[in-house]
C-alpha positions, 0 to 999 in steps of 0.5 A, spaced: 829 862 815 824 867 813 828 870 807 831 863 805 824 860 804 820 866 802 815 865 808 813 872 809 812 873 801 808 868 801 803 870 806 805 865 811 809 864 818 814 860 820 809 857 825 804 855 820 809 852 816 812 847 821 805 845 823 803 844 816 810 840 816 807 836 822 800 835 819 803 832 812 808 827 816 802 824 820 798 823 814 804 819 811 807 816 817 803 810 815 808 808 810 813 807 815 809 801 817 806 799 811 812 799 806 816 794 810 810 789 811 809 789 803 816 788 801 819 784 807 816 778 802 822 779 797 827 777 802 829 784 805 830 785 812 824 788 815 828 793 820 832 795 814 826 797 810 823 801 815 830 804 816 831 806 809 823 808 808 825 813 813 831 815 810 829 815 803 823 819 805 827 824 809 832 826 804 828 827 798 823 831 802 828 835 804 831 836 797 824 838 795 823 843 800 830 846 798 830 846 791 823 847 789 821 851 795 814 848 795 810 844 800 811 837 797 813 831 801 816 824 798 816 817 800 815 810 797 809 809 793 804 804 795 802 800 789 809 800 786 811 797 792 806 791 791 808 791 784 815 790 786 814 785 791 810 781 785 815 781 780 821 779 785 818 772 785 815 771 778 820 775 774 826 776 777 827 769 780 826 771 787 832 776 787 830 783 790 836 786 787 834 786 780 827 788 782 830 794 785 834 795 779 828 796 775 826 802 779 833 805 779 832 804 771 826 808 771 828 813 775 834 815 771 830 815 764 825 819 767 830 824 770 833 824 763 826 826 760 825 832 765 832 835 764 831 835 756 824 838 757 819 833 755 816 831 761 814 839 763 812 840 755 807 834 756 804 838 762 804 844 758 800 841 752 795 839 757 788 843 756 786 847 761 780 843 762 783 837 763 788 840 769 781 842 772 779 835 772 785 832 774 784 836 781 777 834 782 779 826 780 785 827 785 780 830 790 775 824 790 781 819 790 784 822 796 777 822 800 777 815 797 783 813 800 781 816 807 774 813 807 777 806 805 783 806 810 778 807 816 773 802 813 768 807 812 767 804 805 769 797 803 768 791 799 760 790 799 757 783 799 755 782 792 757 789 790 764 793 788 763 798 794 759 798 800 758 802 807 763 799 812 761 796 819 759 802 823 761 798 830 768 797 827 773 801 832 776 803 825 770 806 823 769 810 829 775 813 829 775 815 822 768 818 823 771 822 829 777 824 825 772 827 820 767 830 825 773 834 829 776 836 823 770 839 819 767 842 826 774 846 827 775 848 820 768 851 820 770 855 825 777 857 822 781 854 827 788 854 825 791 847 825 784 844 824 787 838 820 793 836 825 788 837 831 783 832 828 789 827 827 791 828 834 784 827 837 783 821 833 789 818 835 787 819 842 780 816 841 783 810 838 787 808 844 781 805 848 778 803 842 784 799 840 786 802 834 792 806 837 796 800 838 802 801 844 809 802 841 813 796 841 819 800 843 822 806 843 828 806 839 829 802 833 837 800 830 839 803 824 840 797 818 843 799 811 843 792 808 838 794 803 842 799 800 846 798 793 841 793 790 843 795 783 850 794 783 849 788 787 851 781 784 846 778 780 848 771 777 855 774 775 853 781 773 851 787 776 843 787 777 842 793 773 846 790 767 841 784 768 835 789 767 838 792 761 839 786 757 832 783 759 826 785 754 821 783 760 824 787 765 825 793 760 817 793 759 816 793 766 820 799 767 816 802 762 810 801 765 813 804 772 815 810 768 808 811 765 805 811 772 810 815 775 810 820 770 803 822 770 802 820 778 807 826 780 804 830 775 797 830 778 799 830 785 803 836 783 797 840 780 793 838 786 798 840 792 799 846 788 791 848 788 791 847 795 798 851 796 796 857 792 802 856 787 797 853 781 797 859 776 790 861 773 792 857 766 793 851 770 800 851 770 804 849 777 810 854 779 817 851 780 814 845 776 821 843 773 825 843 780 819 839 783 820 834 777 827 834 777 827 832 785 821 827 784 825 823 778 831 823 782 827 820 788 825 814 784 832 812 782 834 813 789 828 809 792 831 803 787 838 804 790 836 804 797 831 798 796 825 801 798 821 801 791 820 808 788 820 814 792 815 819 789 811 825 791 805 823 796 798 826 794 797 826 802 802 833 801 795 836 800 793 835 807 799 840 809 798 845 804 791 845 806 793 846 813 797 853 811 803 850 808 806 855 802 814 854 802 819 848 802 819 849 810 813 845 810 817 839 806 824 840 810 820 839 817 816 833 814 823 831 812 826 832 818 821 828 822 822 822 817 829 822 819 828 822 826 823 817 825 828 812 823 830 812 830 824 812 833 819 808 828 816 804 833 813 810 836 811 814 830 807 807 827 802 808 833 798 813 828 793 809 824 791 810 817 784 811 820 786 817 824 788 821 818 781 820 815 778 826 816 784 830 813 784 827 807 776 827 806 776 834 808 782 836 803 778 832 798 772 836 799 776 843 798 779 840 791 772 839 789 771 846 787 775 845 781 769 842 778 765 849 777 771 851 772 769 845 767 764 846 761 760 840 762 755 842 757 760 841 751 762 834 750 768 835 747 770 838 754 766 835 759 766 828 757 774 827 757 774 831 764 769 826 766 773 820 764 779 823 769 774 825 774 771 818 774 777 814 772 782 816 778 778 814 784 774 808 780 781 805 777 784 807 784 790 809 779 792 817 778 795 815 772 790 810 769 785 815 770 789 821 766 790 816 761 783 815 760 781 822 759 787 823 755 785 818 750 777 820 750 780 827 749 783 825 742 777 821 740 772 826 741 776 831 738 777 827 732 769 825 731 768 833 732 773 835 726 777 838 731 783 834 730 787 841 729 786 843 736 790 837 739 797 839 740 802 834 738 805 832 745 797 830 747 797 825 741 804 822 743 801 822 750 795 818 748 798 813 744 803 812 750 797 811 754 794 806 749 801 802 749 801 802 757 794 800 758 796 794 753 803 792 757 802 794 764 
């Protein structure tokens, strides 16, 4: 095991990797309950969705661990599933098979882009300053997710955001998770993020946040699998997508989102997992992108929306995960969760607040690497840092930064410094913003 995953070589231990895998799993476990809740309105059985969500996440996360040997985990992405739920009724005539075929097509196309080297080449064309900004923006985004999940920040009365109800049980559980995590981390206690989650889950029992499981074992249901090849008006669902311009545009929008979301997530996890080079390159990025691209297509085929690399993977990396053994551990736990999902879903999102907020704090250190005094560097970086959390979208924030970088360079007479692929990426984002 040590030789297979290079555990000792990366100055880790098998125990640390297993613990980090559990930390990542608990930080992501909410998707087992949330994904079926979002997609059940499409007509797919909720039990089938829970089963496929667990199996899809488990299989692709294990693949990530084996082929990329890095601590990244995959599962059905939030946001995309909500979009799929919407287009099922508005564009696909209520046929979820067609909607999942949109996801399947996006995954196949993005896989081709990876295999031909375009996706990796675009990452290489990104200026180092923008790579630092992506890490900072992701840090704020991760912290914002945690704070929102715990109700510590919420929509204000007459304002976009405000402080939540401090007497709310979820608010209290979120604060407990933050305090415990930070207190333990300040004392350099191993597994502080994991302990913080566990303590918060226990604290949530008397507060009513941690709900009693509705059962122990859940039956496996595979009825959501095979949507793209199902009949949709006399033709396979995937054929209907390929012949419908509206659905092709939607697939392009999803491709742009997936393309850059994963890029930002990989850089954020690489920073915490110590596989980000000094010039901002992610080690093993080609393997990571291949698995992530395949995961999107697998998600569409299994009927659970796009499976993508989760930003919550940073929690496991921050807890010491350095190899693919972390991912394999997370993946195995997801597969087991397919059988025991009623027990797993007692971990509330509020209980993971502390882990996400602490990871956000760690990622803020990248801000010192940005030359804020140079507007051609600082302003595009600022648009990413502010854009990611404020738009609640990794890809939208990155797009704002890319476009700003090109515009500022043009006005400063530094157009020659812009690499050709940065031009292409900026133009692609303009199209994306208009059609998304």
